[in-house]
Steps between C-alpha positions, in 0.01 A plus 500: 500500500152452632256252355359614169146577406374772745134444545493158326395209723765225523414133534674346783558143639725352766650150535712324753828333416812382688855614477789256453527451881126432538405844628163647403495762216204691367484589134278798438423559128340823357376515131484856381450415143617232255818687453565578881538274788646521848616212738572565867662209686473539875786336705443345843510753782796523746463223756462634854634170635829515304547873579455429867732198484779710334456794745506272808810311374690826443393648836579166690843495340550862600384426854739205523791727391386760755511258785853393392638860435270704715488777246162662440609610159453151378121507577464848338682384191279183480181714499642747263626229254159313512302824429737593214492148368117493503476836322748396240316173438165673461640779272745305280413127508139412601276550201124499562381471142629511148298646207524443128315747273501424134365740238545389138548846350736619776695234678534294819536656843624297801459638857627361827327636812707458819350438853619853595295658224793565257425417143758404219381524146643392166353572166579327170378655179301249284738553204792349703294190603572190291303251705375400834606140596504248785855393566641240732796502723652237730574595868513150665155456330338644181355837542295676233488876449330738270726740303493760239742457198626835366598553146857548406534836318782378283397139429132486384451140614713525813412566855680781701367430844280272697287684771346268767154574632367421849847425637400561863171298503648205311170354398461135386445404131118498506500871606758579231299324229211722590690824465689365187179419300353852568833665402509296181142617418593858533831454313307330217247797501788746476661305208169494321441868549848585385482293181147613393477767232 
């Protein structure tokens, strides 16, 4: 689903935040209309230093085994495993940016763009959304995360599922509050539009 409003100019701004480990994140916000907003959270790029360190470690270990065994297949296997591991990491693990598009009349779309160019998109209809909240979890320290609460189709006041947002970027609370406030404005706009005669 592309950004709405073909031909309409979108207001944009960008702010810098940190992730829970202190890495730099960029939050790019696009206002299409009072009922449509898009957030793009850019994660830190892959570190050339850590990539080089892992590659050198694997190849030095392979060279050490080669000198002990004198089998050239070990060196070939090390190169092959390193290349496969890097491709797998870029295609399935390393996310460059995560996007949240919220349109009050349609729903919420979450997109993860991987370093390889692959994209994974999830769309939630607005009728299924109960609320957007900031939740906390404890993993040796308190971590906050933004999530969407989905309505339970059987129990009107119940919650059927909790869908976390920005799980790869893991932004700090100040960034989550920015996104949360904007989401609440759009949800309030949607509720007002649905209750008006």
